[in-house]
matplotlib code that plots the C-alpha trace (Angstrom):
import matplotlib.pyplot as plt

x = [38.3, 37.9, 34.9, 33.6, 34.9, 33.1, 29.7, 29.9, 30.8, 31.3, 33.2, 35.8, 38.2, 38.6, 39.3, 42.1, 43.8, 43.5, 43.6, 41.3, 39.4, 40.7, 37.7, 39.2, 38.2, 39.4, 40.7, 40.1, 42.7, 43.6, 44.7, 48.1, 46.9, 48.2, 52.0, 50.7, 51.5, 48.9, 47.8, 47.7, 44.1, 44.9, 43.0, 43.3, 41.6, 38.7, 38.3, 35.8, 33.3, 33.5, 32.2, 29.1, 26.8, 28.8, 32.2, 31.5, 29.9, 33.3, 35.1, 34.0, 34.6, 38.0, 37.0, 34.8, 37.3, 40.0, 37.0, 36.3, 40.0, 40.9, 37.5, 39.1, 42.4, 43.8, 45.1, 49.2, 48.2, 46.2, 49.0, 51.5, 48.8, 46.8, 49.4, 48.8, 46.4, 44.7, 42.5, 45.2, 48.2, 46.7, 45.8, 49.3, 51.3, 48.8, 49.0, 53.1, 53.0, 50.9, 51.1, 55.0, 56.9, 56.3, 59.5, 58.1, 54.5, 56.6, 58.2, 55.5, 53.8, 56.5, 56.3, 53.1, 53.3, 56.3, 53.9, 51.2, 52.9, 55.1, 51.7, 51.4, 49.6, 51.0, 51.5, 48.3, 46.2, 42.9, 40.7, 39.0, 42.2, 44.0, 40.8, 41.0, 44.6, 44.1, 41.2, 43.0, 46.0, 43.8, 42.3, 45.8, 46.7, 44.1, 44.5, 47.7, 46.4, 46.8, 44.4, 44.3, 41.4, 39.2, 40.3, 44.0, 42.9, 40.6, 43.8, 46.6, 43.9, 43.3, 47.1, 48.2, 45.5, 47.6, 44.6, 43.2, 39.4, 38.6, 36.6, 38.5, 36.3, 36.4, 38.2, 34.7, 33.4, 37.1, 36.2, 32.9, 33.6, 33.8, 37.2, 34.6, 32.0, 35.3, 36.1, 32.8, 32.7, 36.2, 34.9, 31.7, 33.7, 36.4, 33.2, 31.6, 35.1, 35.3, 38.1, 38.6, 38.5, 38.8, 37.2, 37.0, 33.8, 35.2, 33.3, 30.2, 31.3, 32.5, 30.0, 27.5, 27.6, 26.5, 28.3, 26.6, 28.4, 29.7, 33.5, 36.8, 38.5, 39.1, 35.9, 37.0, 34.4]
y = [-76.5, -73.2, -72.6, -76.2, -75.0, -71.6, -73.3, -75.3, -72.4, -68.8, -68.2, -70.8, -68.7, -65.8, -68.9, -70.4, -67.1, -66.0, -68.7, -70.8, -68.7, -68.9, -67.7, -65.1, -63.7, -59.7, -59.9, -56.4, -54.6, -55.1, -51.5, -51.5, -51.5, -52.6, -52.8, -55.1, -54.5, -53.9, -56.3, -54.9, -55.8, -58.6, -61.3, -65.1, -68.2, -68.9, -72.6, -75.0, -75.0, -71.2, -71.3, -69.9, -71.0, -68.6, -69.7, -72.6, -72.1, -70.3, -73.3, -75.8, -73.5, -75.0, -78.4, -78.6, -77.1, -79.7, -82.5, -81.6, -80.7, -84.4, -86.2, -84.5, -85.7, -88.9, -90.9, -90.8, -86.7, -87.0, -88.9, -85.8, -83.3, -85.4, -84.2, -80.3, -79.0, -76.3, -76.1, -72.9, -75.2, -77.9, -75.1, -73.6, -76.7, -78.1, -74.8, -74.9, -78.7, -78.2, -74.2, -74.2, -71.7, -67.8, -68.0, -70.4, -68.5, -65.1, -67.2, -68.5, -65.0, -64.1, -66.6, -66.2, -62.5, -63.0, -65.5, -62.9, -60.5, -62.7, -64.3, -65.0, -66.7, -70.2, -71.7, -74.4, -73.4, -72.3, -69.3, -71.5, -73.2, -69.9, -68.5, -71.4, -70.6, -67.2, -68.0, -70.4, -67.8, -65.1, -67.5, -68.5, -65.0, -63.8, -66.7, -65.5, -61.5, -60.2, -59.2, -56.7, -54.7, -55.4, -52.9, -54.2, -58.0, -57.3, -55.5, -58.5, -60.9, -58.7, -58.3, -62.2, -63.3, -64.3, -62.9, -59.2, -58.2, -55.0, -53.7, -51.6, -51.3, -48.2, -47.9, -47.1, -50.6, -52.4, -51.5, -53.3, -56.1, -59.5, -61.7, -64.4, -62.1, -60.5, -63.9, -64.9, -61.9, -62.5, -66.0, -64.7, -62.3, -64.7, -66.8, -63.8, -63.9, -67.1, -67.8, -71.7, -72.1, -75.9, -74.7, -77.2, -77.5, -76.0, -73.1, -75.0, -76.3, -73.4, -71.7, -69.1, -67.7, -63.9, -61.6, -59.7, -56.4, -54.8, -53.7, -53.6, -56.7, -59.4, -61.5, -65.3, -66.5]
z = [-21.7, -20.0, -22.1, -20.3, -17.0, -17.2, -18.0, -15.1, -12.9, -13.6, -11.1, -11.6, -14.0, -11.5, -9.0, -11.8, -11.6, -8.6, -6.3, -3.8, -1.6, 1.8, 4.5, 7.0, 10.1, 11.4, 15.0, 16.5, 17.9, 21.3, 23.1, 25.6, 29.3, 32.6, 31.1, 28.8, 24.6, 22.7, 19.6, 16.1, 14.5, 12.2, 9.7, 10.3, 8.7, 10.1, 11.4, 10.1, 12.7, 12.0, 8.4, 7.3, 4.3, 2.0, 2.5, 2.3, -1.7, -2.0, -1.0, -2.6, -6.3, -6.0, -5.5, -8.0, -10.3, -9.4, -10.0, -13.1, -14.7, -13.0, -14.7, -18.2, -18.2, -19.3, -16.6, -17.5, -17.2, -14.0, -12.4, -13.3, -11.5, -8.8, -5.7, -6.6, -3.8, -6.0, -9.0, -9.8, -9.7, -11.7, -14.0, -14.4, -14.4, -17.6, -19.1, -19.3, -20.5, -23.3, -24.2, -22.8, -21.1, -21.2, -23.4, -25.9, -25.6, -26.6, -29.3, -30.6, -30.8, -32.7, -35.0, -36.0, -36.5, -38.5, -40.7, -41.0, -42.4, -44.7, -45.8, -49.4, -51.7, -52.5, -55.7, -56.5, -53.6, -54.2, -53.1, -50.5, -49.0, -49.1, -46.9, -44.2, -44.2, -43.2, -41.2, -38.8, -38.4, -37.4, -34.6, -33.6, -33.6, -31.4, -29.2, -28.2, -28.0, -30.8, -33.4, -36.5, -37.9, -40.5, -43.5, -42.3, -42.9, -45.8, -47.7, -46.6, -48.2, -51.3, -51.7, -51.3, -54.2, -57.5, -59.4, -58.0, -58.4, -60.1, -57.9, -54.8, -51.5, -49.6, -46.5, -44.6, -46.0, -45.4, -41.8, -41.5, -44.2, -42.9, -43.8, -45.4, -47.0, -49.1, -50.1, -51.2, -53.5, -54.5, -55.6, -57.3, -59.3, -60.1, -61.3, -63.6, -65.4, -66.6, -64.1, -63.3, -59.6, -58.6, -54.9, -51.9, -49.5, -46.8, -47.1, -46.8, -43.8, -41.5, -39.8, -40.8, -37.6, -37.7, -35.5, -32.2, -32.6, -35.3, -34.1, -36.0, -35.0, -36.7, -37.6, -37.3, -39.7]

ax = plt.figure().add_subplot(projection="3d")
ax.plot(x, y, z, "-o")
ax.set_aspect("equal")
plt.show()
């Protein structure tokens, strides 16, 4: 949904975080004179008749965001949020409804981290299935703002295999090695050793998109 809204207007994500744009005008200070008290400078909301072209464009972004979100919702969910006045209110309500409160999200984060740390190869699981499970876990971790370096991921992945490979990668290699590349190498090595691996076709379905930057964050594909 965020990608869709950002594609419709790059400014929408900022409005979802900060709220709608409210055009204001500065009323200058009025100094005390003839026994009358002074009035400090202040900001007042502009009347509709005082809006310029830029103000109207910025004000319309919140309306656009509310419209796009509303059109994307099923009827029962729409009726739940249709009374809300801003896109930020609608978005925050939907986040709580679908993702849970901050307490629930923190609990989910703890659960996923524990799942990663205790993750082991499951009996009867093929290499492709292990790779798929790891990949989905890392996507969920990244979604909640938790990431691991490539070297940590590859080391964890190697330790969890039921038939470790004899090739040991250097720390420099692990830093840039992607999870899918390691999976392909291990799959190839097992075939060379004559190990029977009944693989699923998940790796053929997954994307082969290359990363624009070779950083040390977890490579999801």
